[in-house]
N, C-alpha and C positions, 0 to 999 in steps of 0.2 A: 398198719398191721400186716402189710404184704410180706414183710420180712419174716413174720412168724409162720405164715403159710409156706414160704420158701424153705425155712429151716425144717419144718415138718416134712416137706417133700424130700429134703436131703436125707433126713433120718430114714424115711420109708425106702429110699433107694439104696441105703448103705447098711441098714440093720440086718441082723441074721435072725433066723427063727429062734424064738425063746428070749430075745432081747427085751428089756424092760426099761422104761423111761421114768425118772423121778423129776417132778417139776412143781413149782408153786402155781404158775398160771396154767391150770389144767383145762385148756380150751383149744385154741387154734393149733398149737404145735402137736399135741396128742392126736387131734382129729386128723390132721394131714399125714402124720407119721403112721397112724394105724397101730402103734405099739401099745401093748398093755402098759398102763400108766399108774404110778403111785402119786396121788395128789398129796403133796407135802402138807397142805393146809387141812387135809383130812375129810373133804366132802364125800369121798368115796372109800373111806377106810374106817372100819369099825373101831379100831384101837384109838386113832386120833379123834374121831368124832365123839367118843365117850370120855375123852380125857377131861379131868377136872382142872381148871386153871383159876387160881385166886384172882379176883379183880377183873374178871372177864369184861372186855370192852373198855377198860380204863387205861389202856396203854397207847392210845392214839392210833390204833390200828382198827381195821374193820372187825366187828365183833366175830369172834371165832378164829380169826387168823392167828391169834396168839396160842392156839392149841397145837401148832405144829410140833412135831417130835422128830427132829432131824436125826438124832442117834438111832432111833427105831427104824426110820426109813433106810438109812445107810446100812444098818445091820441086815437088811433084806438084800443087799448087794445089787441094786439096780445097775444095769449096763451103762446107762447114761444119766448123768445128773446135770440139769440145766439150771444155772444160778439165776436168781431173780433180777440181778442188776446188770449182768454182762451177757445177756442173750446174744445180741448182735451189736457190733461196734463198727463205726465208720473207718477206723484205723486198727491195725493189729495192736495187741496189748502185749508189750515185751515181757512184763512180769505177770502174765496170766496165771501161771501155777500158784504163785504167792497170793495173788488176789482171790482166786477161787478157794484156796485151802486155808485162808487166814481166819478161820473160825474154829473154836475148840472141837466141835463135832466132826468137822471135815479134816482137821489135823490128825485125828485118830485113825482115819482110813486113808490118809494121803498116799501111803505106799501102794495101795490097791488100785488107785486111779491115776490116769494120765490126763493132763490138761491138753485139750485139743482146740485148735482154731482153724476152721474150715472156711476158705474163701467162697463167698457167694456173690453173684452179680445181681444187684438190685437197682431198680429205678424208683427213686423217691421223688419223682417229678422233675428232676433236673438231668435226666438221661441216665443210662445204665452206668454203674460204677461199682467197684469192689467193696464189699463189706465182709466182716468176719463173724461167723457163728461160733460162739465160745461155749464149751461144755467140758465136763469131766467124763472120761470113758473108763470103765472097768478094764484093767489089764487082763488079757486072755492068756 
């Protein structure tokens, strides 16, 4: 989990006042970034928390996680969107934009966001080596 703290520290060092983070794993990265955070799974959002979802808990996900409302979150125009699957990778992702925007809710806002891959140096127990922190950033 050290990479999450490192990613959060990177955001803290590079974010501007008023920037907002949207992320599913609303723990370590938001903590270290210090950014106001939209929890995509809704634990700290009234709209998402009160959303009614048929078959709650029956989709093979943790109960409540199916309440996410990505179109609602992206309509709020967070500065940074951190995807659940491509937080940090050991190698650069050449088709990062396509991978991050390959969902209907993200395709709708694709022109507003730029795919970013920032190199971080991390030590996963085998010595320091480069990793990439991948996210979408709102175009300014």
